[in-house]
Legacy VTK file of the C-alpha trace (Angstrom):
# vtk DataFile Version 3.0
C-alpha trace
ASCII
DATASET POLYDATA
POINTS 110 float
9.505 15.139 36.331
8.211 12.754 33.663
5.350 11.648 35.920
4.414 15.289 36.529
4.363 15.996 32.777
2.330 12.848 32.142
-0.200 13.794 34.803
-0.411 17.391 33.603
-0.931 16.412 29.967
-3.514 13.783 30.916
-5.461 16.264 33.060
-5.322 18.896 30.300
-6.571 16.417 27.673
-9.367 15.134 29.907
-10.470 18.676 30.774
-10.386 19.701 27.098
-12.514 16.669 26.191
-15.144 17.570 28.778
-15.168 21.223 27.661
-15.652 20.197 24.020
-18.443 17.784 24.993
-20.240 20.470 26.990
-19.844 23.118 24.270
-20.979 20.816 21.446
-23.863 19.476 23.544
-24.942 22.989 24.503
-24.939 24.092 20.857
-26.811 20.970 19.721
-23.998 19.762 17.474
-23.991 16.149 18.712
-26.097 13.946 16.381
-28.667 11.585 17.832
-28.175 7.817 17.933
-30.980 7.257 15.419
-29.033 8.945 12.631
-25.789 7.047 13.317
-24.682 4.549 10.664
-22.315 1.700 11.451
-20.101 0.756 8.512
-20.164 -2.974 7.811
-18.151 -3.029 4.611
-14.948 -4.475 6.086
-11.666 -4.553 4.205
-11.803 -3.580 0.553
-9.215 -3.646 -2.200
-9.453 -0.134 -3.602
-6.873 2.343 -4.852
-5.641 3.223 -1.342
-4.761 -0.434 -0.737
-2.656 -0.497 -3.886
-0.997 2.814 -3.000
-0.142 1.434 0.447
1.429 -1.646 -1.151
3.431 0.481 -3.622
4.809 2.821 -0.967
5.556 0.033 1.511
7.538 -1.662 -1.264
9.353 1.608 -1.990
10.181 2.011 1.712
11.520 -1.564 1.862
13.692 -0.926 -1.205
15.099 2.278 0.316
15.859 0.597 3.655
17.612 -2.280 1.871
19.598 0.180 -0.256
20.581 2.124 2.876
21.785 -1.074 4.565
23.681 -2.338 1.479
25.515 0.938 0.813
27.042 1.240 4.281
24.360 3.160 6.105
24.527 1.157 9.325
28.312 1.556 9.819
27.900 5.271 9.077
25.277 5.577 11.815
27.527 3.711 14.249
30.423 6.028 13.371
28.262 9.110 13.982
27.619 8.018 17.535
24.594 7.291 19.636
21.832 9.405 21.011
22.386 13.029 22.008
23.923 13.231 25.425
25.965 10.068 25.069
29.658 10.682 25.423
32.055 8.501 23.492
35.197 10.064 24.933
35.477 12.827 22.373
35.535 16.360 23.659
33.699 18.961 21.672
35.650 22.192 21.727
33.639 24.404 19.389
31.802 26.392 22.060
34.824 26.679 24.312
36.961 27.879 21.410
34.432 30.564 20.533
34.036 31.814 24.106
37.743 31.794 24.910
38.923 33.287 21.654
40.451 30.061 20.385
41.187 29.040 16.837
38.395 29.890 14.402
36.818 32.258 16.890
35.218 35.553 16.067
36.376 36.897 19.438
39.790 38.475 19.761
42.090 36.442 21.909
45.701 35.860 22.723
47.847 34.743 19.856
50.712 32.344 20.343
LINES 1 111
110 0 1 2 3 4 5 6 7 8 9 10 11 12 13 14 15 16 17 18 19 20 21 22 23 24 25 26 27 28 29 30 31 32 33 34 35 36 37 38 39 40 41 42 43 44 45 46 47 48 49 50 51 52 53 54 55 56 57 58 59 60 61 62 63 64 65 66 67 68 69 70 71 72 73 74 75 76 77 78 79 80 81 82 83 84 85 86 87 88 89 90 91 92 93 94 95 96 97 98 99 100 101 102 103 104 105 106 107 108 109
């Protein structure tokens, strides 16, 4: 199923790319090579560089804080990925459909 989805998405993207190329070429919206400019500036230390450094530092601080305040054991306690079973049964849906405790449906009372 995954291979089918991969193939379908790839074919759709490739077809969309060709359609866009044909439409833009037909309307004359593709610039010529003579007007193209290749940037040769390289890496520069401007305000975006400093903002990246500030927010990477903030992210590192938040991750360290999360780890120091017990975040990792909390994640382990919550369980793994959806679909993994750790032996606990989840009764919420069954209780609601069978009229169990906390249900909105009328059911037998003991």
